[in-house]
N, C-alpha and C positions, 0 to 999 in steps of 0.2 A: 504493500499500500504506499502511496505517496502522501505525505502530509506537509502541507504548507504552513509554516509557523508565522502567523500574522498577528499582530497585537490586537487586543479585542476593542481598543479604542484609540483615540488620537488622530492627528491630521493625516498620517501615513497609511492608515487603514485602507482608505478608498484608493490610494496609490497602488498598494500592493494587490488589492483585488482586481484592479485594472490590468496588472500583469498576469494574475492567476486565471481569471475567468476564461480568456481564450485558450489557455492550456487545459483546463478541467474539462472543456467541452469535448476534448479527445482522450480523456482518460476515464475508464470504467470504475476505478477504485481509487479515490482521493478524498482527503479531508483537510479542513482549515481549523487549526487550533492555535491557541496563544502560547503554547508551550510544546516541546518536543514529545513525541510519542514513541513509546518502546515498541520494537518490532517494525517500525515503519521506516521509510526513507524520508528523512526530514530535510525540508527546503528552507532556507533562510534568505532574506533579502537585505541584510545588513552585515557588515563585516564583523560585528559584535556577537553575532549569533553562532559562535564556534562550535557549539554542540550539535549543529546540524552538519549533515554529511555533504549537502549540495548547496551551492550559492548561486542565486539569481539576482542580480543587481535591481535595485528598486527604480533606477533611472538609466539613461543612456549616456549622460555626461561622464567625464573623467574625473577631474579635480584631484587626481592622484588618490582618491579614497579607496581604491580598490586595485592598487599595485600588488605585484606578486607577494611581497613580505606581508601584507594585510589580509591576503586570502588563502595563505598557505596552509591554514588549519583545516580548510575543507578538502574533502576528497576529490570533488569535481566542482568546476566553476563554468558557468555559462557566460559566453560573451555574444555580442551581436553580430561581429563580423570579423574579416581577416586581419584588419588593422589592430584589433584587440589581441588577436593570436600572437601577431608578430611582437607586440609591446610586451606581453607576459612572458613570451619564451626569451626575449632578450633580457628580462629580469631574472631569469633562471627558473621560471615555472615550468614543470613538465608539460610537454605538448599533449601527451595522452590524457592528461587530466583537464584539459580544455574541451569545452562542447560548445559548438556554434549554433546557436538557436535562433538569432534575429532579435527582434524587438516585439514581444507580443502585444504590448499596450496599443500599438497602432493598427492591429489586425481589423477591428471593426471599421475603422476608417477606410482601409484599403478594400474592404469588402463591402463598402457602400451602405454600412448601417448608420452612418451620419449624413443627413441631407444639408447641403449648403443652403443658406438663406439667400435668396436672390435679391441683389441690390445694384443700383446702377451708379454707385459711388464708391471711392476707395475706402477700405476699411483697414485701419491700422490695429494690430493687437500689441499692447504693451504688456509684457509678462516677465517681470524681474524674478530672479530666483530668490530664495530667502536670504535674509541678511545676516546669517551666522558669521560670515566673514565680510564686514561691511565694505571693505576696498574693492571687492570683486562684485559686488552686487549694486544694481541700480535703486533698489528698494530705499525709499526715503530720500533719494538724491536726485532722481529724474523727474519727480512729480511736478516740481516747479514749472517745468516746461509745458506741461499738458494743456493748461488753459490757452496757451498761444497756439499749440499744435492742433487744438480742437477748432481753431478758426478756418483751418484748411482742410481738415480730415475728419472722418468719424473715428474716433478713438475708443477702444474697448480696453478697459484696465482689468487684467486678470491676475490678482495676487497670487503668489505661491501658496498652495494648500496649507503649508505649515503656518501661514500667516491668517488663514480663515477659521475661525473657531466655530464650531457648531454647523459646519457644512459638510454633510455626510457624502455627497457625490462631487467634491471639489475637483477631481481629476476629470470627470465627465464634463463639468462646466467649462473648465479650461480647454478641453478637446474640442467642444463645439465652437468655442470662440476662435480656436486655431483653424478649424475647417472654414469658418466664415471669413477669415482675415485674407487680405491681399498681401499685406507686408507685416513683419513682425520686428518689433523692436524689443531686444532683450540684451542679456549679459554673458553669462557663462554656465547656464544650467541646461537641463534636458530640452528645453524649448528651441534651443538653437539646432539641435540634431533633428527634433521632431518636425520642425518647420522645413528644414532642408530636405528630409526624407519625403515630405508631402509636396516638394517643389515650389516652396514659398521662399521669397527673398528675405533675408534678415539684415537689418540695419543696427550697427553697434555704436552706441554713444561712446566711443573709445576714449574720449578725453576724460571720462569719469572712471573708467574701469581698467584700461590698458595696463597702467603701471601696477596696479593691485594683482591682476592676473599674471602678469609676467614675473612678479615678485613672489607670489603665493603658489603658483602652479607650474613650477619649473619642470619641464619634461612631459607635461600633459598635452592632450590634444587641444585643450583650450588655449595653452601657450602657443601652439602651432598656429591656430586660428588667428590669434592676435598678432603674432610675430610676422606671419607671412600675409596678413590681412585678407584672409579668405572671407568672402562676403563684402558688405558695404561698411566701411569704418570711417566715422566722422571725427573730425579734430575739434570741432565745436558745434554750437547749436545751429548757426547759419549753414555750416557744412553738412549738417544732418538733413536740413531742409532740402539741400540739393541732392544728397543721396536718396532721399525718399521719392523725389521726382524721377531719378534714374532707375530706382527699383520698380516704381509704378510702370515705367515705360519699358524696361528691358526684361524684369523678372529675376530669377534666380541666376547667378553668375556660373560660368562653366567650371570654375575652380571649386566652387561650393558642391557641384553636382559630382565632381570626381572624388572629392574628399568624403562626402557622405556615402558613396557607393563603397568605399573601404570600411567605413564604420558599420554600415547597415545596407547589405547589398540588395539590389532590386529582386533578385530571385527569392529572397526570404519575406519580402514585404506582402503582407496579407495571409502568409501561411506559417508564420513563426509560432504560433500556438500549436499547430499540428506537429511541426518539426520538433519543438521542444518536448511535446508530449511523447513522440516516439523515441526520443533520447532518454527521457525519464522511464519509460516503460521497461527499459533493460534492467533497471534496479528492482522492478516488481518480482523479478525472477530470482 
């Protein structure tokens, strides 16, 4: 039996369920409990859940939180694509303990279960990551620009679920907003990768976050994004307005397409739950 260890409450429960639901559709025998179960293959979503045998990350961002030294206690580690395999192997993690399953959270979107709201105007999704490390997050720092931005665009503000108390389906609310968006403004969290996987351009207010990302996330995929300026990177607010116009006109840039293909390949988009379930099924035996 496969047991998914998810906390009974808190802001991350909805996020973890968004990861597990597409997997459980393809498993005949699985449970969700807030603790590990004896006799089961226990799956954890945080690097602190070292009593679990299998690790599936709760997001697709890097931030160095799941480097090899931090996941070595798990017997098997799931990753979203080949770039992650290469990184973990370079760090000394055994290749035969790495399982490539894609990113299950986006399965419902690729399968057409979210319907985009039809609009004739450009919609911007502003979705910062949580502010646990303030210098890498836009949370509380970019909001001063929103009133002026709203004079030109429809702006939807989707706070990180960790910032929203009492919101049971925070992950789904943000996902609907992402589906409806034409452009995403964000910093260094999973929304960067999710937007690119869905073919949406991302504009970074880099004058607020670049120094923090380069300083805090050395060697991460986020550092690569900022150092190589993958996507649209603004040096100040006026530059951001120019980038928004270009993003609306040209869409996602080619380098972002190539980058996200290595993080989360096209062949796994929409079928990550099935692939992950098939890989987990070997542990049922």
